[in-house]
Each structure stands twice: as C-alpha cells, then as structure tokens.
C-alpha positions as CSV (number, residue, x, y, z in Angstrom):
1,M,98.6,107.0,98.6
2,S,98.5,103.7,96.9
3,D,99.2,100.3,98.3
4,G,102.7,99.2,97.8
5,A,104.5,95.9,97.5
6,R,105.1,93.6,100.5
7,V,108.9,93.3,100.9
8,E,110.3,90.6,103.1
9,I,114.1,90.5,103.8
10,L,114.9,87.1,105.3
11,E,117.7,85.1,106.8
12,P,117.3,81.4,106.1
13,D,117.7,79.2,109.3
14,H,117.6,82.2,111.6
15,E,118.3,81.4,115.3
16,P,115.9,83.3,117.5
17,G,117.5,85.8,119.8
18,S,120.5,86.4,117.5
19,G,121.1,89.2,115.0
20,V,119.7,88.9,111.5
21,L,122.0,88.5,108.5
22,A,119.5,89.2,105.7
23,M,120.2,87.2,102.6
24,R,117.0,86.5,100.6
25,V,114.4,89.0,99.4
26,R,110.8,88.3,98.5
27,V,108.5,90.8,97.0
28,N,104.8,90.0,97.2
29,G,105.8,86.4,98.1
30,V,108.1,85.9,95.1
31,D,111.8,85.3,95.7
32,V,113.6,88.0,93.7
33,G,117.2,87.2,94.7
34,T,119.9,87.7,97.3
35,L,121.0,91.1,98.7
36,A,124.2,92.4,97.2
37,R,124.3,95.3,99.6
38,A,122.5,96.4,102.8
39,P,119.1,97.8,102.1
40,K,118.5,101.5,102.4
41,V,115.3,102.4,104.2
42,H,113.9,105.9,104.2
43,T,111.0,106.3,106.6
44,G,108.2,108.6,105.5
45,D,105.8,110.4,107.7
46,G,102.7,108.7,106.3
47,R,101.2,112.0,105.1
48,T,103.4,113.8,102.7
49,S,106.1,111.1,102.1
50,M,106.1,107.4,101.9
51,T,108.5,104.9,103.3
52,T,110.8,103.6,100.6
53,V,113.2,100.7,100.5
54,T,116.1,100.6,98.0
55,L,117.4,97.1,97.3
56,V,120.5,96.1,95.3
57,L,120.0,92.4,94.4
58,V,121.8,89.5,92.9
59,P,118.7,88.3,91.0
60,S,117.5,84.7,90.9
61,A,117.0,85.1,87.2
62,V,117.1,87.8,84.6
63,E,114.7,87.7,81.7
64,I,114.6,90.6,79.1
65,K,111.6,90.6,76.8
66,G,110.7,92.9,74.0
67,D,107.6,93.9,72.2
68,E,106.8,92.9,68.6
69,D,106.8,95.7,66.1
70,A,104.4,96.1,63.2
71,T,106.3,93.5,61.2
72,G,106.2,90.9,63.9
73,N,109.9,91.2,64.8
74,T,110.8,91.3,68.5
75,V,112.2,94.7,69.5
76,I,114.2,95.3,72.7
77,G,115.1,98.8,73.8
78,F,116.5,100.4,76.8
79,A,115.9,104.0,77.9
C-alpha cells in the first residue's frame, strides 16, 4: 500500500481536557479549509483495506486551471 496524505483536523485555541470542535483542516501541512460537515472515517484493517477519511470542506480558495490546447488556448473541462 502507498503512503497517503497526512490529514490534521484542528480546533483553534483548544482548551486541554475539553471536547474538540474541529474547524480547520490541513493536508500535508497546507490549510485546505473549514469543515462543512463532520468527517467520515472508515477504519481499514491494514492488510486488505485502508483507512479512509471523507471530508466536506468550505475551501480557503478555489482555483480552476485548464490545459493549453494545440493552438495555445486554455481549455477547461469537467468529467
């Protein structure tokens, strides 16, 4: 199995000993936004299935880039 991303779900200004209200999400150290819903965690067994985390985010920023076609025009497409 391949190495995956490091996902951190954080509560800014967390008080030790209290429950965590997760708000910010970092992936590989990069802030990717705020949680819009509670994360879904599916725990794998480490042999035949991996642990997965499904996040629904309010992103910090959205940037959509396209590739240039043969004529040099930018082309953006969605599958």
